[in-house]
N, C-alpha and C positions, 0 to 999 in steps of 0.2 A: 504494500500500500504506500503511495507517495507520501512524503512528509507533509505536504500541504493539502492532503485529501480532507475535505470538510467533515467527513464522517469519522475522523480521528477525534472530533469533539463528541463527547458522550450524549449531549442533548440533541445535537443534530442527528446522530446515529439512531436515537430513540424515536425520531419523528415517524408517525405513520406514513405509509407509502404515498398516499394522496397529498399529504402536507409536504412531504419531501419533493414531490414533483413540482409543486407550486413554488417552493422556496429555492430550490437548487439553482435555477437560472438567475436568480436575483442576488445570490451570495457573491461578495467581492473578496478576493484573496488580498490580504494586506500583510506587509512585513511590520513587525513591532520591534523597533530597536530599543535597547536598554535605556531606561529613563524617560521614554516618551510618555507624555501626559495625555491620556485619552479623554479625560474631562476634568474640569475644576468644579469645586463646590459652588452650587448655585447656578451653574451654566446650563443652558438648554442643550440637551444631547441630540446629536444628529444621527447617530448609529448605535446599534448594539453590536458587541464583539463576541465571537465564539472562538476562543483560543484553541489552537491545535497543538502547538509546541511552545508557545509563550506562557509566561506566568505574570499576572497582573495583581498588584497590591492595591487594596482599598485603604486609604488613609483618612483619618479625621485630623484636620489642622485647626489648632486653637487660634484665638485672636492674637496671641503673642508669638505665633509662629511654631510653637511646639506641636508635635504630631505623634500619633499613635496608629499603628496598623490595626484595623478592625476585621479584615478578612483578606483571603487570597483567592484568586480565581484562575484556574488553568483549563485543561481539556475536560474538566468535570462540569463546566458551567458556562455562564454568560456574564458579560460586563455591560451594565446599563439597565438594570432591572426596573428603574424608575420609569422608563419609557412604556413598558407594557403594564406597569402598575397605574399609569395615568398621571404620574406626578411631574413628568417632563425633566425634572432636575433632582439632585440629591444633595445632601450636606457633606458628602465625602469627595475625595480626589482619587482618581484612578491613574496609577503610574506603572509602567512596565518594569518589573524587577528581574525578569529573565527573558532575554531576547528570543524571538521566534516568530511564528506565523499565527495568523488568525483569519477568520472570515467575518466580514461585517455585513449587516443588513440595515438598509435605510429606515429611519424612523417612520416615514409615511407608510412604507410597506408593512412594517410590524403593526402599526396602529390599525391598518386595514384588516389584518388577520384577526386582531382582537375585537374589532367591531362586529365580528360574527357572533360574539357573545357579550353584549354590552352590560348584561345584568351582573357580570363578574367585576366590573370596574370599581364599584364602591368597596367591595371586599379587598380588592387589590390595593386601592389607595390607603385603606386602613392598615393593611399589612406593611406598606412602605412607611407609614407614620410610626407603627410599632417598632419596625427595624431601626428607625432613626432614634427612638427612645432607648432601645437596647444599646446601640452603638454609643450614644452620648453618655449613658450611664457608665459604660466601661471606661471611656475616656475620662470622665469626671472622677471616678474612683482612683484613677492613676495620677491625675494632675492637680486636683483641687483639695483644699483643706476639709476636714470633717465638718467644720462649721458650715461651709458652703454646701457640702453634700446634704447635710441635714435640712438646710433651707430649700434646696432643690426638691428633696423628697417630700417635704411638707407641702410645697406649692403644687407639685404634680398630684399629690393625694387629694388636696382640696379641689382641684379641677375636676375630680371624678366623684365628688360627693356633693350633697346638698348641705349648705350651711358652712360654718367655720370651725367645726369641732371634729377631732379625730379620736376614736377610742383605740388606744395603742400604748402598750407598755414600752419602757425604754429598752427592755431586753429584746422585745420583738423588733424594734427599730434597729438595734445593734445587729441582729441577725440579718435584717434586710440589707444593711449597708456593709456587712462583713467586717465589722469592727468590734472592739471591746465595749461592754456596757458602760464602763467608767468614762470612756470618751464621749459617748452620747450624753451621759449625765452632765458632763462638763459643758458641752456645747449647748444643751438645753437650758442650763442655768444662765449662760451668757445671754441667750435670747430672752429669757424671763427677766433678767436684771435690766435689759434694755427695754422692757415692757412691750416686747413684740409678741410674746406668747404667754399663756398661763397654763401650767402643768400641775395636775393634782389627781391622784388616785386613778392613774391609767387613762386620763382624759386630757388631750391637748387642745387648747382653744387658741386660735390665731387672733390676736388683738389688733395687729397692724400689718395687714397683708403687704402694703407698699413698702414697709420697713423690711419685711422678710425678703421681698423681691430685691431690694437694694443690697442686702447682705448675701444674696445668692450669687453664684457664678453665672457665666454666660450660658451654661448648659440648659437651664430651665427655659430661657427665652428661645433658644434654638428649637427645643422640642415643641414648645407651645406654638411657635410660628409655623412649624411644619404640620402639626395637627390642624391648625386653623386654615392653612393653605390647601391641604388635601381633603379636609372634611369640614367645609365652611358652615355646614348646618349645625355643628356641635361646638361652636366657638366657646372656649372656656371663659367663665365669668371672671 
């Protein structure tokens, strides 16, 4: 099998025959040199890429330039999932980490294929928003202080509840964030001393949401913006 055969990509190989017959004439073979950026955060993507021998790293880049890898894609998958999820862009950057070949498909062609089942679009957009939250949480846990992580967690939780109270023990919060309970206690006391929250008997009441947002890192705003963009009918209060 030639090294640039599109069916070296497992997803393309798994296509049903009728789908393959429609897609194969439209696939474009491309060389992916080391370090090539396939898309930047927030940019509208023009193609999806199916690597056959290249490996692409998906990175999240912080406002200060720090970055962390959140996934790698090779011949097992596709780069540019936001196109078929309906989001057009994503919060990550895709960079070639191992040179090789890939096949790409234009955005318009891919969208036409997915328009055959438009009822799936809402679920796909939600999936993209959820993936953004997962990636942002991983990056936040690596780069930001526990105080900032706790504020992010409180805000994300409030967005998914009615009212401004959470029933949650510090031990459970510590388990959620993957830190020691003593660290959560210290951070919660700081917020309470600043009159941003009130904590008593396993119940957390947010007294000053704007103040909590101000002490949070960029991660909460990134996730909220992506949910509001992809699912505008459920804008967080």
